[in-house]
C-alpha positions, 0 to 999 in steps of 0.5 A: 478521492474517498478515505479508502482510496486514501488509505491504498494510496499510502499502502500501494505507494510504500511497498512501489517504493520498494523497488520489488522487495518483500516487506514483512506485514509488521515492517510495513506497518510501521513504516505506515504507522497503522496501529494495531499492528494486527489491523494491517495483516488483515488490510495487506491480506486484502488487497491481496485477494484484489490482486493489488498486492503479491503473498510469500510464506517463508514458514510460520509467521514470516508472509511478504507482501509486495505491489503487482503490476495489478496494484501498480495500475491501480497506484496510476489511477487513485493517482490521478483522481482529484483530491477531495476537498479536504486535502486540497492544498495539503501535502500528499502523504507520499509522492514516490513514484519509483517502480511506476 
């Protein structure tokens, strides 16, 4: 698994574990230890543009995201891929499979 899919796995796993609840970028970034927080906003927007996350706004500066059906399918696919050699024998970052 390449490093891009490792990050995608962490992010999509978090959103899948919320059972369809909407998360703000700052809250999600905090849960993921994403630093700087602003980079999480950019990354979530990228996943949204790929169709992996759904996005809504409740007014200025109040974006929220949740995993889409395509995101759930991608998460299943990523989890089916073998780990890279540097991650074999280590505990997965998140093994939440609820909502999948």
